[in-house]
C-alpha positions as CSV (number, residue, x, y, z in Angstrom):
1,X,-13.2,-2.6,-4.2
2,X,-15.8,-0.2,-5.4
3,X,-16.8,3.4,-4.8
4,X,-17.4,2.7,-0.8
5,X,-14.9,0.1,0.0
6,X,-11.1,-0.9,-0.6
7,X,-9.0,-3.8,-0.4
8,X,-5.6,-4.1,1.1
9,X,-3.1,-6.7,1.6
10,X,0.0,-6.6,3.6
11,X,2.6,-9.1,2.5
12,X,4.7,-10.9,5.6
13,X,6.9,-12.5,3.6
14,X,11.0,-13.2,4.1
15,X,13.0,-15.4,1.8
16,X,15.1,-17.5,4.1
17,X,16.2,-21.0,4.2
18,X,17.7,-23.5,7.0
19,X,18.7,-22.2,10.0
20,X,18.1,-18.6,8.9
21,X,14.7,-19.4,8.0
22,X,14.0,-21.1,11.9
23,X,15.6,-18.0,13.4
24,X,13.3,-15.6,11.4
25,X,10.2,-17.5,12.3
26,X,11.4,-17.7,16.2
27,X,12.0,-13.9,16.0
28,X,8.5,-13.1,14.4
29,X,6.5,-15.2,16.9
30,X,8.2,-14.2,19.7
31,X,8.9,-10.7,19.2
32,X,7.8,-9.0,15.7
33,X,4.5,-10.2,15.5
34,X,2.8,-8.4,18.2
35,X,4.3,-5.0,16.7
36,X,3.5,-6.4,13.2
37,X,-0.3,-6.8,14.0
38,X,-0.5,-3.3,16.0
39,X,0.8,-1.4,13.3
40,X,-1.9,-3.3,10.9
41,X,-4.6,-2.1,13.3
42,X,-3.0,1.4,13.3
43,X,-3.7,1.3,9.5
44,X,-7.1,-0.3,9.5
45,X,-8.1,2.7,11.9
46,X,-6.7,5.2,9.9
47,X,-8.4,4.0,6.6
48,X,-11.4,3.5,8.3
49,X,-11.4,7.3,9.4
50,X,-10.5,8.8,6.3
51,X,-13.3,10.5,3.8
52,X,-14.1,9.2,0.7
53,X,-12.5,11.9,-1.1
54,X,-9.2,12.2,0.8
55,X,-7.4,11.9,-1.9
56,X,-8.4,14.9,-3.5
57,X,-7.3,17.2,-0.3
58,X,-3.7,15.7,0.0
59,X,-1.0,18.2,1.5
60,X,2.1,16.9,0.4
61,X,5.6,18.2,1.7
62,X,8.6,18.7,-1.1
63,X,9.8,15.0,-0.3
64,X,6.8,14.0,-2.0
65,X,7.4,15.2,-5.6
66,X,8.5,11.8,-6.5
67,X,5.1,10.5,-5.7
68,X,3.4,13.7,-7.4
69,X,5.3,12.9,-10.5
70,X,4.8,8.8,-10.6
71,X,1.3,9.7,-10.2
72,X,1.2,12.2,-13.5
73,X,3.5,9.4,-15.3
74,X,0.7,7.0,-14.7
75,X,-1.8,9.0,-15.3
76,X,-0.7,9.6,-18.6
77,X,0.1,6.4,-19.5
78,X,-3.6,5.4,-19.0
79,X,-4.7,7.8,-20.8
80,X,-2.4,7.2,-23.9
81,X,-3.7,3.6,-23.2
82,X,-7.4,4.2,-23.0
83,X,-7.2,6.9,-26.1
84,X,-5.2,4.1,-28.3
85,X,-7.4,1.3,-27.4
86,X,-10.2,0.2,-30.0
87,X,-14.1,1.0,-29.1
88,X,-15.6,-1.6,-27.2
């Protein structure tokens, strides 16, 4: 949201209809919802504990190379669009 705060949104969505929708809602409310909130709480605690410059000191593994490549592609695209944008 700004230099000191972030906004996080978690989708809780599953497309279903008729008896499948009723079954999903029953399973969610009786079994899954408690686990869902436990995981969201873990995420909240983790995000609040991260230092402001956490993204500058990542230690990525070999299997994270796809993430690194995607970030580089997005950065290059943003720089390209920024350079070609008319001055404001």
